[in-house]
C-alpha positions as CSV (number, residue, x, y, z in Angstrom):
1,M,34.6,8.0,119.5
2,Q,37.5,9.5,117.6
3,D,40.6,7.4,117.0
4,I,43.4,8.3,119.4
5,T,47.1,7.4,119.3
6,I,48.3,5.7,122.4
7,L,52.1,5.9,123.0
8,S,54.2,3.9,125.4
9,V,56.3,5.8,127.9
10,G,59.4,4.7,125.9
11,Q,57.9,5.9,122.6
12,L,57.1,9.2,124.0
13,A,60.5,9.6,125.6
14,R,62.2,8.6,122.4
15,S,60.1,11.0,120.3
16,A,60.8,13.8,122.7
17,R,64.5,13.1,122.6
18,Q,64.5,13.1,118.8
19,I,62.6,16.4,118.7
20,L,65.0,18.0,121.2
21,E,68.2,16.8,119.5
22,K,66.9,18.0,116.1
23,N,65.9,21.5,117.2
24,F,68.7,22.0,119.7
25,A,71.6,20.3,118.0
26,Q,74.1,22.8,119.4
27,V,73.5,25.4,122.1
28,W,75.7,27.4,124.4
29,V,74.6,27.7,128.0
30,E,76.1,29.7,130.8
31,G,75.6,28.7,134.4
32,E,77.0,27.6,137.8
33,L,78.3,24.0,138.4
34,S,76.5,22.0,141.0
35,N,76.5,18.3,142.1
36,F,79.6,17.7,140.1
37,A,80.4,13.9,140.0
38,T,83.2,11.9,138.4
39,P,82.5,8.1,138.5
40,Q,85.1,5.5,137.6
41,S,83.9,5.5,134.0
42,G,85.6,8.9,133.6
43,H,82.4,10.6,132.5
44,W,81.3,13.8,134.2
45,Y,77.8,14.4,135.5
46,F,76.7,17.7,136.9
47,T,74.0,20.2,137.2
48,L,74.1,23.6,135.5
49,K,72.0,26.2,137.3
50,D,71.2,29.9,137.6
51,K,68.7,31.8,139.8
52,S,65.7,30.6,137.9
53,A,66.3,27.1,136.7
54,Q,68.7,24.1,136.6
55,L,69.7,21.6,133.9
56,R,71.2,18.1,134.2
57,C,74.4,17.7,132.1
58,A,76.7,14.9,131.0
59,M,80.2,15.2,129.5
60,F,81.7,11.9,128.4
61,A,85.3,11.0,128.9
62,G,86.2,11.4,125.2
63,R,85.3,15.1,125.4
64,N,86.1,16.1,129.0
65,R,89.8,15.5,128.4
66,T,89.9,18.8,126.4
67,V,88.9,20.9,129.5
68,I,92.0,22.8,130.6
69,F,90.9,23.7,134.1
70,P,89.6,21.7,137.1
71,P,85.8,22.1,137.3
72,K,84.2,22.2,140.8
73,D,80.9,23.1,142.4
74,G,80.2,26.8,142.4
75,L,82.4,27.6,139.4
76,K,80.7,29.6,136.6
77,V,81.2,28.0,133.2
78,L,80.1,28.2,129.6
79,V,79.2,24.9,128.0
80,R,78.4,23.8,124.4
81,G,76.3,20.8,123.6
82,K,73.1,19.4,122.3
83,V,69.8,19.1,124.2
84,S,68.6,15.6,124.7
85,L,66.5,13.4,127.0
86,Y,67.8,10.5,129.1
87,E,65.0,8.0,128.4
88,G,65.9,5.8,131.4
89,R,64.8,8.5,133.8
90,G,63.0,10.9,131.5
91,D,65.5,13.5,132.5
92,F,65.9,16.6,130.3
93,Q,69.7,17.1,129.9
94,I,72.5,18.6,127.9
95,I,75.2,16.3,126.3
96,V,78.2,18.7,126.7
97,D,81.1,18.5,124.2
98,R,82.9,21.6,125.3
99,M,83.4,23.5,128.6
100,E,85.0,26.9,129.2
101,P,85.3,29.0,132.3
102,A,83.0,32.0,132.5
103,G,83.6,35.2,134.3
104,E,86.8,37.0,134.8
105,G,88.2,35.0,137.7
106,A,87.5,31.6,136.0
107,L,89.1,32.9,132.8
108,K,92.3,33.9,134.7
109,L,92.4,30.5,136.3
110,A,92.1,28.7,133.0
111,F,94.7,31.1,131.5
112,E,97.3,30.2,134.2
113,V,96.5,26.4,134.0
114,L,97.0,26.3,130.2
115,K,100.1,28.6,130.4
116,N,101.8,26.3,132.9
117,Q,100.9,23.2,130.9
118,L,102.3,24.5,127.6
119,A,105.3,25.9,129.4
120,T,106.0,22.5,130.8
121,E,105.8,21.0,127.4
122,G,108.4,23.4,126.1
123,L,106.2,25.4,123.7
124,F,107.5,28.7,125.1
125,E,111.2,27.8,125.0
126,E,113.5,30.3,123.2
127,E,115.3,27.4,121.4
128,R,112.2,26.7,119.3
129,K,111.7,30.4,118.3
130,R,112.5,31.2,114.7
131,S,114.1,34.4,113.4
132,L,111.9,36.6,111.3
133,P,113.0,37.1,107.7
134,E,115.1,40.3,107.4
135,Y,113.4,41.3,104.1
136,P,110.0,39.5,104.1
137,K,108.3,39.1,100.7
138,H,104.8,38.1,101.5
139,L,103.0,38.7,104.8
140,V,99.7,36.9,105.6
141,V,97.6,38.5,108.3
142,I,94.9,36.6,110.3
143,S,92.6,39.3,111.8
144,S,89.3,41.0,111.4
145,G,89.0,42.6,108.0
146,T,87.0,45.5,109.4
147,G,89.0,46.1,112.6
148,A,91.3,49.0,113.3
149,A,94.2,46.6,114.0
150,Y,94.5,45.5,110.4
151,Q,94.2,49.1,109.1
152,D,97.0,50.2,111.5
153,V,99.2,47.4,110.1
154,L,98.5,48.5,106.5
155,S,99.2,52.1,107.3
156,V,102.6,51.4,108.9
157,I,103.7,49.0,106.2
158,E,102.7,51.4,103.4
159,R,104.9,54.0,105.0
160,R,107.9,51.8,105.8
161,Y,108.0,49.0,103.2
162,P,105.4,49.4,100.5
163,S,106.8,46.6,98.3
164,L,105.7,43.9,100.9
165,L,102.9,41.7,99.6
166,I,100.0,41.5,102.1
167,S,97.2,38.9,102.2
168,L,94.4,39.0,104.7
169,I,92.5,35.9,105.9
170,P,89.6,37.5,107.7
171,V,88.3,35.9,110.8
172,A,86.0,36.6,113.8
173,V,88.4,37.6,116.5
174,Q,85.9,37.0,119.3
175,G,82.6,35.2,119.8
176,V,81.2,31.8,119.2
177,D,82.6,31.2,115.7
178,S,86.0,32.8,116.4
179,E,87.9,29.6,117.4
180,Q,86.9,27.6,114.3
181,Q,87.6,30.4,111.9
182,V,91.1,31.1,113.4
183,L,91.9,27.4,113.3
184,R,90.7,27.2,109.7
185,A,92.8,30.2,108.8
186,L,96.0,28.7,110.4
187,S,95.3,25.4,108.5
188,D,95.0,27.5,105.2
189,V,98.4,29.1,105.9
190,S,100.0,25.7,106.4
191,Q,98.5,24.3,103.2
192,W,99.4,27.5,101.3
193,V,103.1,27.2,102.4
194,S,103.2,23.5,101.3
195,G,101.7,24.4,97.9
196,R,98.4,22.4,98.4
197,H,96.0,25.3,98.6
198,I,95.8,29.0,98.1
199,P,93.1,30.8,100.1
200,A,90.4,32.5,98.0
201,T,91.0,35.8,99.8
202,S,94.6,36.1,98.4
203,N,95.6,37.5,95.0
204,F,99.1,36.2,95.1
205,D,100.5,32.8,94.1
206,L,103.7,33.4,96.0
207,P,103.5,31.5,99.4
208,P,103.8,33.7,102.5
209,D,107.1,33.7,104.4
210,L,105.7,35.5,107.5
211,L,102.5,35.3,109.6
212,L,100.9,38.0,111.8
213,V,98.0,37.2,114.1
214,T,96.5,40.4,115.4
215,R,93.5,42.2,116.9
216,G,92.7,45.2,118.9
217,G,92.3,45.5,122.7
218,G,89.5,44.2,124.8
219,S,88.5,42.4,127.9
220,L,90.0,39.0,128.9
221,E,86.8,37.5,127.6
222,D,87.0,39.3,124.3
223,L,90.6,38.0,123.8
224,W,89.8,34.5,124.9
225,T,90.0,32.9,121.5
226,F,93.8,33.5,121.6
227,N,94.0,31.8,125.0
228,L,92.5,28.6,123.7
229,E,94.7,25.5,123.7
230,T,93.6,24.5,120.2
231,V,94.6,27.9,118.8
232,A,97.9,27.9,120.7
233,R,98.9,24.4,119.4
234,A,97.9,25.3,115.8
235,L,100.0,28.4,115.9
236,A,103.0,26.4,117.3
237,E,102.8,24.1,114.3
238,C,102.8,27.0,111.8
239,P,105.5,26.3,109.1
240,I,106.6,29.9,108.8
241,P,107.7,32.4,111.5
242,A,104.7,33.9,113.4
243,V,104.2,37.2,115.1
244,S,101.4,37.7,117.7
245,A,100.1,41.2,118.4
246,I,96.9,40.7,120.4
247,G,95.3,43.7,122.3
248,H,97.1,46.5,124.0
249,E,100.7,46.6,125.4
250,T,99.5,45.4,128.8
251,D,97.5,42.5,127.3
252,F,99.1,39.0,127.2
253,T,97.6,35.9,125.6
254,I,98.8,32.3,125.2
255,T,99.5,33.0,121.5
256,D,101.9,35.7,122.6
257,F,104.0,33.1,124.4
258,V,103.8,30.5,121.6
259,A,104.5,32.8,118.7
260,D,108.1,33.4,117.5
261,L,107.7,37.0,118.4
262,R,105.2,39.0,120.5
263,A,104.5,42.6,119.6
264,P,102.9,45.0,122.1
265,T,100.4,46.4,119.5
266,P,99.5,45.8,115.9
267,S,101.3,49.0,114.8
268,A,104.4,47.9,116.7
269,A,104.2,44.5,115.0
270,A,104.2,46.2,111.6
271,E,107.3,48.3,112.7
272,I,109.1,45.2,113.9
273,I,108.6,43.0,110.9
274,T,109.4,45.5,108.2
275,P,112.7,47.3,107.3
276,D,112.6,51.0,106.7
277,S,112.7,51.6,102.9
278,N,114.5,54.9,103.3
279,D,117.3,53.2,105.2
280,L,117.4,50.5,102.5
281,K,117.7,53.2,99.8
282,L,120.6,54.8,101.6
283,R,122.3,51.5,102.2
284,F,121.9,50.6,98.5
285,T,123.3,53.9,97.4
286,R,126.4,53.4,99.6
287,L,126.9,49.8,98.4
288,Q,126.5,51.0,94.8
289,Q,129.2,53.7,95.3
290,S,131.5,51.2,97.1
291,L,131.0,48.6,94.3
292,A,131.8,51.2,91.6
293,A,135.0,52.3,93.4
294,Q,136.0,48.6,93.7
295,V,135.4,48.0,90.0
296,R,137.5,51.0,89.1
297,R,140.4,49.9,91.3
298,S,140.1,46.4,90.0
299,M,140.2,47.7,86.4
300,V,143.3,49.8,87.0
301,F,145.1,47.0,88.8
302,H,144.3,44.4,86.2
303,G,145.3,46.8,83.4
304,Q,148.7,47.3,85.1
305,Q,149.0,43.5,85.5
306,L,148.2,43.0,81.8
307,A,150.7,45.5,80.7
308,L,153.4,43.9,82.9
309,L,152.6,40.5,81.6
310,N,152.6,41.8,78.0
311,N,156.1,43.3,78.5
312,Q,157.3,40.0,80.0
313,L,155.9,37.9,77.2
314,I,158.5,37.1,74.5
315,H,157.2,36.0,71.1
316,P,158.7,32.6,70.0
317,G,159.7,34.1,66.7
318,L,161.7,36.8,68.5
319,K,163.3,34.1,70.7
320,L,164.4,32.2,67.6
321,Q,165.8,35.3,66.1
322,Q,167.8,36.0,69.2
323,Q,169.2,32.4,69.1
324,M,170.1,32.8,65.4
325,Q,171.8,36.1,66.1
326,K,173.7,34.5,68.9
327,L,174.8,31.7,66.5
328,D,176.0,34.3,64.0
329,D,178.0,36.0,66.7
330,T,179.6,32.7,67.6
331,R,180.4,31.9,64.0
332,G,182.0,35.4,63.6
333,R,184.1,34.9,66.7
334,L,185.3,31.5,65.3
335,D,186.2,33.0,61.9
336,A,188.1,35.8,63.7
337,A,189.9,33.3,65.9
338,L,190.8,31.2,62.8
339,E,192.2,34.2,61.0
340,R,194.3,35.2,64.1
341,T,195.6,31.7,64.4
342,L,196.6,31.5,60.7
343,D,198.3,34.9,60.9
344,S,200.2,33.8,64.0
345,I,201.3,30.6,62.3
346,T,202.2,32.4,59.1
347,T,204.3,34.8,61.1
348,Q,206.0,32.0,63.0
349,L,206.6,30.2,59.7
350,K,208.2,33.2,58.1
351,H,210.4,33.7,61.2
352,S,211.5,30.1,61.1
353,Q,212.1,30.2,57.4
354,S,214.3,33.2,57.9
355,S,216.2,31.6,60.7
356,L,216.7,28.4,58.8
357,F,217.5,30.1,55.6
358,G,220.4,31.9,57.3
359,F,222.0,28.6,58.4
360,R,220.9,26.9,55.2
361,P,220.5,23.5,56.9
362,L,218.5,21.8,54.1
363,R,217.6,18.7,56.2
364,E,216.4,20.7,59.1
365,L,214.5,23.0,56.9
366,K,212.7,20.2,55.3
367,H,212.0,18.6,58.6
368,A,210.7,21.9,60.0
369,N,208.7,22.5,56.9
370,N,207.1,19.1,57.2
371,K,206.4,19.7,60.9
372,L,204.9,23.0,60.1
373,Q,202.7,21.6,57.4
374,S,201.6,18.8,59.8
375,S,200.7,21.3,62.5
376,Y,198.9,23.5,60.0
377,L,196.9,20.5,58.8
378,R,196.0,19.4,62.3
379,L,195.0,22.9,63.2
380,S,192.9,23.3,60.1
381,Q,191.2,20.0,60.7
382,S,190.5,21.0,64.3
383,L,189.0,24.3,63.3
384,Q,186.9,22.6,60.6
385,Y,185.7,20.0,63.2
386,R,184.8,22.7,65.7
387,M,183.0,24.7,63.0
388,H,181.1,21.5,61.9
389,K,180.2,20.7,65.5
390,S,179.0,24.2,66.2
391,S,177.0,24.2,63.0
392,A,175.4,20.8,64.0
393,V,174.6,22.2,67.5
394,L,173.0,25.3,65.8
395,Q,170.9,23.0,63.6
396,I,169.8,20.9,66.7
397,V,168.9,24.1,68.6
398,S,167.1,25.5,65.6
399,R,165.1,22.3,65.1
400,A,164.3,22.2,68.9
401,L,163.1,25.8,69.0
402,H,161.1,25.2,65.9
403,S,159.5,22.0,67.4
404,V,158.3,23.9,70.5
405,S,157.4,27.0,68.7
406,P,153.6,27.5,68.7
407,L,153.7,29.7,65.6
408,D,152.9,26.9,63.1
409,T,150.2,25.6,65.4
410,L,148.7,29.1,65.9
411,S,148.8,29.7,62.2
412,R,146.6,26.7,61.6
413,G,143.7,28.2,63.8
414,Y,144.7,26.8,67.2
415,A,145.1,29.0,70.3
416,I,146.8,29.0,73.7
417,V,144.6,29.5,76.7
418,N,146.0,30.9,79.9
419,K,144.2,31.1,83.2
420,A,144.6,34.6,84.8
421,G,146.0,34.8,88.3
422,D,143.6,34.6,91.3
423,G,144.7,37.6,93.2
424,P,146.5,41.0,93.0
425,E,149.9,39.3,93.9
426,S,149.7,36.9,91.0
427,R,151.9,38.1,88.1
428,V,152.1,35.1,85.8
429,S,149.2,33.2,84.0
430,S,149.1,29.4,83.9
431,V,148.4,27.4,80.8
432,V,145.1,25.6,80.8
433,K,145.6,22.0,79.9
434,S,142.1,20.6,80.8
435,V,138.6,21.9,81.5
436,K,139.2,20.6,85.0
437,D,141.6,23.5,85.6
438,L,138.7,26.0,85.1
439,S,135.7,27.0,87.2
440,T,132.7,29.2,86.4
441,G,133.7,32.8,86.8
442,D,137.4,32.3,86.0
443,T,139.2,34.8,83.7
444,T,141.2,33.4,80.8
445,I,143.5,34.9,78.2
446,T,143.5,33.3,74.8
447,R,146.5,33.9,72.5
448,F,146.1,33.7,68.7
449,M,148.8,34.1,66.1
450,D,148.2,37.9,65.7
451,G,146.9,38.9,69.2
452,E,145.1,37.8,72.3
453,A,141.6,38.1,73.9
454,S,140.3,37.8,77.5
455,S,137.2,35.9,78.5
456,V,135.1,34.9,81.6
457,V,134.1,31.3,81.9
458,Q,130.3,31.0,82.1
459,N,130.0,27.2,81.9
460,V,132.4,24.2,82.2
461,T,131.4,20.9,80.5
462,L,133.5,17.7,80.8
463,L,133.3,15.4,77.8
464,P,132.4,11.8,78.6
465,E,135.3,9.4,78.8
466,Q,135.7,7.3,75.6
467,D,136.0,3.5,75.7
């Protein structure tokens, strides 16, 4: 008799479970819900059936919280899980980790449930919407690399704004793998913006400043990836402004409501996010012409101001010469006054002498002569005192002018820095006494002994205080 292996019921059940779980680690099954039960444990137990068979299913509390619609008997669903065996009863079953509605009606129900939930949380509020960059530098597109939607986007951008950098993160936009690929792409964008990772599909180091999620039209089931809660929440957390252009103009998805901007079609999205390069060229030309005209007007105005200030400026040497000339004029007037006074006294003296000589009063004549000499002496002393005082004043004024004159200082290599006026109404420059009086971009006029030069301040450095 040949040797045979005898198994216990438990061993056979355990072996069968291991074989099932190894060979059917993840399966998708579509069917109708039946015998749906929710005990106090929070787990779900139900039967999935179709016309030819039925399967027992279990979905534990940690997983069923992700279901966004209320399951009930008779509802057609799509479940994902692993095939197993409940050893206690020997029941063939599916351990479900994900459940989605199946069929058009169920999908619409799930859509409305999730839409209301996210709206209640405030994910659709206008206050959280961000403005798109007026002149984007780098656009990252999450879409199918072979789809018409991406090609339409490229065509429009090439026509309107060819300088825009474009990076594609290719994903499956429908089907079993679509959700995970879209979520991974959104994660790549977040890491890219934060500088932690650059996707292998991009040729640019510059992080993107705008995101476009797009695909062409299709049925509600085809678009279902973009109605998933996981995708919607990931898009809401995107660190850069996001545009959603899913399907045709009449198609609406949850990502359209979460995104910062919804575009009716992929081509419309490309139109919205890019400026027209022809308009930019025209605007640049106008700005260039306006700037040139302003520069010309400014040069004429400042030239006139410079000429005016130059005419008003009096050289210290000229000022000293004017004071010396004024002193010479004063001395000349004093000399003339002295001569006139002496002539008058001489005339009076002669007249007195003639009068006295006619009467010949020797005593009176002597007295008058003494008086006249005394007066002459006092007058001469007074005139000499006034001339001495004027000369002293002249010397004081000359020394004062010389002490404040910058000519000697300028001749030793020093210069005087004036800060130009701030506006067209300013006619006088101010002397710069400290670097604190200057700012970057100020215009200064530096005066040397033999001329002047204008400069523009490029940097201001304050020396450290000395102990």
